[in-house]
Residue, then its C-alpha position, 0 to 999 in steps of 0.5 A: m542513520k546518515t551520522n553514522g554514515l548510512k546516508d543511503d540505507a536513510l536515504e532508501l528508508r525515508a522512499a520506504i516511509v513515503y511508498w507506504y505512506v500512500h501505500t496506507e491512504i489510499l487502502e482508506d479513502e477507498k474503502y469511501c470513495p469513488r476509486e476514480h477520486v483515489r486516483d485523482d488524490a494520489g496524482h495517478a495519471g490512471m488506474k491502472t497505477t491504483g489499482r496495483y495498489i488496491e488489487s496488491d492489498n486484495r492478493e496479501r488478505h486472500t493468500s493469508g485468508k487461506m492460512k486459516k483454520i476451520k474449527d471443527i465444530 
């Protein structure tokens, strides 16, 4: 992207990839580790930051679950 004159786009994509990686890792760790350990591993100063990652996933799951159709038996 940089060689094609898209330096700013390349930098934005790099930042997004790092964010997605951290987000995914937090959600996976949260399945198996205490939230305090997840917070510390992510380098967050407080649970509020870590909670935003975890709660956003829960909201997305809730929203997608509302879209499911229930089959009549």
